[in-house]
N, C-alpha and C positions, 0 to 999 in steps of 0.2 A: 711717080706712079699715081694715077687718078684714084680717088676714093670710090668705093662702090656704095653709093647711097643716093636716096632721093631727097632726104632731109638731114642736114648736119646741125646738131645742137651743140653749142660751145658755152660751157658754164665758166664763171669767174673770168669774164673777158677783160676786166680791168687789169689783169695780170699779163695779158698778151701784148708783146712788143711788136714793132714794125716788121722785123725779119720773120718772126713766127707767123704773123698774119699774112704776110706775102706768100710764105710757103703753103699755108693752109688754103688760101684762095687759088693758088696755082694747082693744088691737088683736087679742088672741088669740081665735079663735073658741071658742065655748062647748064645742064637741065635741072640741077639739084637746087633746093632751097637752103638758105642759111639762116639760122636763128641764134642770135647772140644774147647771152644773159650776163648781167654783171651789175655791180654797184659802183657807179662813177664817182662816188664820194670817198671810196677807199683809196689806198695808196696806188699810184700809177705803177706800171710795170718796172721791173728792175732794168730791163733793156731799154733802148731808145724809143721815144714816141709816147703818145697818150692816145692810143688807137680808139678805145671806147668813147672817150670824151670827144674826140674829133668827129667820129661817126655821128654821134648825137648832135653836136653843134653844127654840123654841116647842113642839116635840114634835108639831106638828099635821101634819107632812109626813113621808113615808118618806124616810130618809136612808141612803145607802150610803157607806162610807168606803173609798177606794182606797188600798191599802197597798203594792202592788208597784211598784217604780221601773223605768221603761222608759227615761227620758232618759239616765241613766248607770247603770253597774253599782251594785248595792247596796253594794259595798265602796268606792265612790268617796268620797274625802275631802270633796268638795263636799256629798254627801248626808249623810255622818256629821257634818260640821260643822253643816249646816243643822238636822239633827235635834237635835244637842246644844244649839244656841242656842234652838231652839223649846222644849226641855225646861228651859231656864233654867240650863244649865251651861256653863262655859267649855270650848270645844273644844280638842282637841290642836293646839297652835300650833307644835310642834317641826318644824324643817325635815327633809326626807327625808335618808336616808343619802347620803354623798358619791357623786356621779355618778348617783344615782337620780333619777327624775322622779315627780311626782305631779300631781294636778289642783287642789290647793289649797296656797297659800303665805301665810304671814304674815311681812311684812317690817317690822321695827321702825324707827320714826323718831320722834324726840322733839319736833321743832319743825315748823311749817308749811313753812319753807324747806327742811328736810331731806326732808320728805314730797314736796314738789313736785319736787325734784331726783331723788328715787328713782322717782317715777312716770314722769318723762320718760325715765329710763334704762330702766325696765322696758318701757314701751310702745315706745320707739324702738329698743331694742337687744335686750334679753334675751328677750322673748317671740318675736320674729322668729327669732333665732339658735337658740333651744332648741326651739321648737315649730313653727316655720315658718309662723306666722300673719301675715297682712297687717295691719300696725298701724292702717290706716285702715278697711278693710272688715270686719275680723274681731275687732278689739279695741275695747271700749267702756269708757270711764272713767265710773263712776257715783258721784255725790257726794251726801252727806246734805243739802247745802244749795247754793243758787246763789251766795250771797255769801261773801266772805272769800278769803284767799289760797289755800285749798284748795277753794273752791267751783267750781261748773261754769263760771261766767263767766270767772274768772281762768284756770282750767286750759284752757279753750277757746283763749284767746289764746296760751298757752304751747305747747299741742299743735299748733295751726295753724302757728305759726312753726317748730316742729320738723319736722313731717311734710309741710308744703307751703310751704317757705320763700321760694322765688323764682319765683312764677308768671309766665308771660309777659304776662298781663294781669289786671287786677283792678278791682273797683269797691268804693268805701267808702260805705256807707249805714247810717243808724240805729245808728251806733256799732260796726259790724262790717265786716270785710273779706270780700268774696266773690271767689273765683277758681276757675278750672277745677281739678277734682280735690278741691275742698273737700267734706267731709261736712257736710250741713246737715239741719236739722229744721224741718218745718212746725209752727207754734205756734198756729194757729187753723184751725177748720174752714172749708173753701172748697168749697162744693157745686158751684159752676160749674166749677172746675178738677178736682174730684173728688180733692182731697188734704185730709187731715184732721190734726187736732192730734196730734202725735207721730210722723207719718210721716217716715222718714229717707231721704234721697236724696243724689245726688252732682251737684255743679255740672258741667255738660257744656261749655257755650259761653257767651261773653260777646260781645254785639254792641253796641258803644258807639254805632254810627251810628243805631240805632233805640232805644237805651236799654233793652235787654232782656238777660236771661240765661235759659238753660234748665237745668232740673234733671231728672235721670233718677230716677224712682221705680219700682222693680221693672220695669225695661224700658220704661217709658212716660215720654216727655219732656213736661215742663210748662214753659210760658213765663211769666216774671215781668217786668213793667216795673219800672223803678227804684223807682217809688212804691209798689210792692207788696212790696218787700223787708223791710218791717217784719214780715211773716209768716214770715220765715226767720231762723234763728240757726245758727251753727256747731254741729255735733253730735259733735265729738271727745269732749266730755264733756257729760253731762246729769245731772239729778237722778234719784235712785232713784224718786221719785214718777213722773217722766216715763217711766221704763223699765218700769213695771208692765204686764204683758201681753205684753212682748217677751222675746226670748231672744237670746243672742249666743255665739259660740264662746268668747270670753274676756272677762272683766270685771275691771277694776281699781278698787278702792274705797278712798279715803282715809278714815281714822277717827281723829279727834283730839278731845280734850276741848273744844276751841273750838266743836265742833258740838253742845255739850251740849243745846241747845234742841231738837234733832232726834234725839238718840240714844235710840232706842226699839228694842225687840226685834223688832217686826214690820218695821221699816224695814231693819235689817241682814239679817234673814231673807229679805225680798223681794229685796234686792240680791244676796245670795249665790246665790239660786236662779235668777237670770237667766243664770248661766254654764252652758254646756253642756260645754265641754272644760277650762276653766281659770278659776280664781278666785284673785285676788291681793288680799289686804288689806294696806294700807300705813298705818302709824301707830302708835298707842299701845295697849298691852294694857289700860290703864286705861279708855280710851274704849270699847273693846269690852265690858269688864266693866260699865260704866255702862249701855250699851245693853241688855245681856242682863238686867240687874237691873230695868230700866224696862219691865215687861211690860204695864202698864196704859195707857201712852201718854196721850193726851188722851181721857178718858172721854166717850162719846157717850150722851146721855140719849134713849132711844127707848121707845115703847110697843108697837111692832109685835109682839114676841114675846108680850106679855101679851094683846093683842087676839086673836091667833090661838089662844092656848091657853085 
């Protein structure tokens, strides 16, 4: 069914894969204009292709590069760090002067155990005391991987126990505990409930009598039966891939050489640029250097740019 529009604007186009772009163009009226926005240096789409990069590289379309930063001041260390990483250079990792504050920190840790302990301290104490941010609502831990001691699965258990340790009621399903005040993420599109993969909400109530719980997503309550809880996971920590397209007041990112399979420049760049007010890297300088050096990632073989040109 054709879209009813004269101009279609698509944001976060780096996340659009080939089948989705094909469906979008098929629905676009012939007389309508199309404006694509996106950061080609971020992670490519989960699905096949690298549509935005190929469109730019083809030379077949007019391209405008936006260079003025509005999210943070141009002098922000988040911005200067992201630009340095994107350029393939090691950013300035030195801490600020005593008693001074900045918006980017690198905290060294040599082992996964040290990294986990430091993340728990940073999220549970330091960010709240120094920056006044809510550790559940305003701080997001972003991991290169889901597995491992510093993966999102393990850190979710640790952070849940730290930030919501003794709930008045809870339900255990599909390997996770759910309780009021827990931050949770929807992991599958549900068109009936109008919640979609990556949506983050907060558990509001649990009603054991009817085997249901409610989650608040952006002011709207959604009800889940016990059997539907496989569509939810705790969201104190998530992978950087899951965070693409989102932004948070503060992000904390573990980086260790054990993540070698996922250490890529675009992954770290994407994670760092999710933070609006504060970014904290925790781990090994060697792991960051490995990621910055790996700028090719997993090469995708496509013909779209050649076909267009």
